[in-house]
C-alpha atoms as a printed R data frame, in Angstrom:
    type eleno elety resid chain resno       x        y       z
1   ATOM     1    CA   MET     A     1 129.478  -97.784 -41.392
2   ATOM     2    CA   ASN     A     2 129.966  -96.554 -38.574
3   ATOM     3    CA   ILE     A     3 132.572  -93.712 -37.510
4   ATOM     4    CA   SER     A     4 133.626  -93.134 -34.406
5   ATOM     5    CA   ILE     A     5 135.561  -89.873 -32.727
6   ATOM     6    CA   GLY     A     6 137.718  -89.548 -30.036
7   ATOM     7    CA   LYS     A     7 141.365  -87.877 -28.586
8   ATOM     8    CA   GLU     A     8 144.181  -89.540 -26.577
9   ATOM     9    CA   GLU     A     9 146.239  -87.074 -25.133
10  ATOM    10    CA   GLU     A    10 146.993  -84.638 -28.813
11  ATOM    11    CA   ILE     A    11 145.730  -87.346 -30.549
12  ATOM    12    CA   TYR     A    12 142.548  -87.364 -32.905
13  ATOM    13    CA   LEU     A    13 141.257  -90.632 -33.229
14  ATOM    14    CA   ILE     A    14 139.062  -91.994 -35.861
15  ATOM    15    CA   GLY     A    15 138.143  -95.348 -36.208
16  ATOM    16    CA   ILE     A    16 135.958  -96.614 -38.888
17  ATOM    17    CA   GLU     A    17 133.607  -99.662 -39.098
18  ATOM    18    CA   GLY     A    18 131.994 -101.353 -41.360
19  ATOM    19    CA   ASP     A    19 132.312 -101.127 -45.411
20  ATOM    20    CA   LEU     A    20 133.881  -97.439 -46.739
21  ATOM    21    CA   ASP     A    21 132.214  -96.988 -50.010
22  ATOM    22    CA   ALA     A    22 130.524  -93.896 -52.132
23  ATOM    23    CA   SER     A    23 127.255  -94.083 -50.189
24  ATOM    24    CA   SER     A    24 129.142  -94.030 -46.404
25  ATOM    25    CA   CYS     A    25 132.661  -91.956 -47.373
26  ATOM    26    CA   ILE     A    26 130.673  -88.374 -46.559
27  ATOM    27    CA   ASN     A    27 130.877  -89.594 -42.934
28  ATOM    28    CA   LEU     A    28 134.197  -89.783 -42.926
29  ATOM    29    CA   ASP     A    29 135.387  -86.970 -45.124
30  ATOM    30    CA   LYS     A    30 133.156  -85.222 -42.557
31  ATOM    31    CA   ALA     A    31 135.006  -86.699 -39.640
32  ATOM    32    CA   ILE     A    32 138.483  -85.776 -41.248
33  ATOM    33    CA   SER     A    33 137.425  -81.959 -41.884
34  ATOM    34    CA   GLU     A    34 136.102  -81.629 -38.699
35  ATOM    35    CA   ALA     A    35 139.466  -82.438 -37.294
36  ATOM    36    CA   VAL     A    36 141.660  -80.464 -39.718
37  ATOM    37    CA   SER     A    37 138.998  -77.531 -38.910
38  ATOM    38    CA   ALA     A    38 139.653  -78.029 -35.443
39  ATOM    39    CA   GLY     A    39 143.316  -77.309 -35.713
40  ATOM    40    CA   GLU     A    40 144.460  -80.820 -35.050
41  ATOM    41    CA   LYS     A    41 148.114  -82.088 -35.922
42  ATOM    42    CA   LYS     A    42 148.069  -85.430 -35.389
43  ATOM    43    CA   ILE     A    43 145.953  -88.483 -36.822
44  ATOM    44    CA   LEU     A    44 144.923  -91.928 -36.086
45  ATOM    45    CA   ILE     A    45 142.672  -93.683 -38.275
46  ATOM    46    CA   ASP     A    46 141.685  -97.069 -36.868
47  ATOM    47    CA   CYS     A    47 141.050  -99.799 -39.491
48  ATOM    48    CA   THR     A    48 140.321 -102.803 -37.245
49  ATOM    49    CA   ASN     A    49 136.574 -102.898 -38.180
50  ATOM    50    CA   LEU     A    50 136.979 -101.770 -41.839
51  ATOM    51    CA   THR     A    51 135.845 -104.863 -43.855
52  ATOM    52    CA   TYR     A    52 135.690 -103.418 -47.208
53  ATOM    53    CA   ILE     A    53 137.130  -99.878 -49.038
54  ATOM    54    CA   SER     A    54 136.037  -98.502 -52.176
55  ATOM    55    CA   SER     A    55 137.638  -96.148 -55.097
56  ATOM    56    CA   ALA     A    56 135.554  -93.809 -53.456
57  ATOM    57    CA   GLY     A    57 136.628  -94.392 -49.895
58  ATOM    58    CA   LEU     A    58 140.341  -94.263 -50.975
59  ATOM    59    CA   GLY     A    59 139.665  -91.092 -52.415
60  ATOM    60    CA   VAL     A    60 139.132  -89.306 -49.169
61  ATOM    61    CA   PHE     A    61 142.235  -90.114 -48.212
62  ATOM    62    CA   MET     A    62 144.169  -89.447 -51.130
63  ATOM    63    CA   SER     A    63 142.031  -86.026 -51.279
64  ATOM    64    CA   TYR     A    64 143.928  -84.735 -47.470
65  ATOM    65    CA   ILE     A    65 147.356  -85.681 -48.642
66  ATOM    66    CA   GLN     A    66 148.449  -82.327 -50.070
67  ATOM    67    CA   ASP     A    67 146.258  -80.292 -47.189
68  ATOM    68    CA   PHE     A    68 148.039  -82.511 -44.877
69  ATOM    69    CA   GLU     A    69 151.558  -81.844 -46.091
70  ATOM    70    CA   ASN     A    70 150.679  -77.655 -46.400
71  ATOM    71    CA   ASN     A    71 149.255  -77.505 -42.788
72  ATOM    72    CA   LYS     A    72 151.867  -80.160 -41.405
73  ATOM    73    CA   ILE     A    73 149.234  -82.599 -40.543
74  ATOM    74    CA   SER     A    74 150.021  -86.278 -39.217
75  ATOM    75    CA   MET     A    75 148.079  -88.933 -40.755
76  ATOM    76    CA   ILE     A    76 148.171  -92.796 -39.772
77  ATOM    77    CA   LEU     A    77 146.360  -95.895 -40.600
78  ATOM    78    CA   PHE     A    78 146.669  -98.818 -38.533
79  ATOM    79    CA   ASN     A    79 145.136 -102.133 -38.051
80  ATOM    80    CA   LEU     A    80 144.173 -103.202 -41.594
81  ATOM    81    CA   SER     A    81 142.925 -106.231 -42.619
82  ATOM    82    CA   SER     A    82 145.442 -108.302 -45.104
83  ATOM    83    CA   LYS     A    83 142.015 -107.465 -48.074
84  ATOM    84    CA   VAL     A    84 142.150 -103.690 -47.280
85  ATOM    85    CA   LYS     A    85 145.956 -103.329 -47.140
86  ATOM    86    CA   ASN     A    86 146.338 -105.287 -50.253
87  ATOM    87    CA   VAL     A    87 144.201 -102.797 -52.033
88  ATOM    88    CA   PHE     A    88 146.529  -99.791 -50.908
89  ATOM    89    CA   GLN     A    89 149.352 -101.534 -51.983
90  ATOM    90    CA   ILE     A    90 148.538 -102.796 -55.387
91  ATOM    91    CA   LEU     A    91 147.358  -99.233 -56.007
92  ATOM    92    CA   GLY     A    92 150.680  -98.103 -54.292
93  ATOM    93    CA   LEU     A    93 148.823  -95.819 -51.918
94  ATOM    94    CA   ASP     A    94 150.810  -96.972 -49.252
95  ATOM    95    CA   GLU     A    95 153.677  -95.143 -50.742
96  ATOM    96    CA   LEU     A    96 151.792  -91.806 -49.832
97  ATOM    97    CA   ILE     A    97 149.706  -92.945 -46.940
98  ATOM    98    CA   ARG     A    98 151.867  -94.342 -43.676
99  ATOM    99    CA   ILE     A    99 150.338  -97.280 -42.532
100 ATOM   100    CA   VAL     A   100 151.180  -99.163 -39.932
101 ATOM   101    CA   ASP     A   101 150.324 -102.968 -38.342
102 ATOM   102    CA   SER     A   102 149.294 -101.492 -34.481
103 ATOM   103    CA   LYS     A   103 148.061  -98.266 -32.713
104 ATOM   104    CA   GLU     A   104 150.982  -98.487 -30.575
105 ATOM   105    CA   ALA     A   105 153.106  -98.528 -33.394
106 ATOM   106    CA   ALA     A   106 150.596  -95.383 -34.904
107 ATOM   107    CA   LYS     A   107 151.385  -93.122 -31.392
108 ATOM   108    CA   THR     A   108 154.853  -93.905 -31.495
109 ATOM   109    CA   LEU     A   109 155.560  -92.995 -35.194
110 ATOM   110    CA   ILE     A   110 152.853  -89.918 -34.725
111 ATOM   111    CA   ASN     A   111 154.720  -88.661 -31.497
112 ATOM   112    CA   GLU     A   112 158.327  -88.705 -33.434
113 ATOM   113    CA   SER     A   113 156.757  -86.292 -36.529
């Protein structure tokens, strides 16, 4: 798995490529942790090239929900494949984590929050 990090205006952008599993989720956790430590308030996660997510990968996202709420940080996932999106939906995590279909929709939504 590869993680890319970038910034567009006030938005911190994290891209995930490959499989997000127990051995690779540490890299995602580190990227999100660095964004939070840097005081970022708007985080977009590009899942265009995310091919698989395990429970450990889901756990990374879940572990930040309360921190984000407490610190008024917005995080949105976008461009999930139907297979990956289905995992979030089956577990009801799409009710806790904002998921949209495109980068444009994510940017619009995050700038409204």
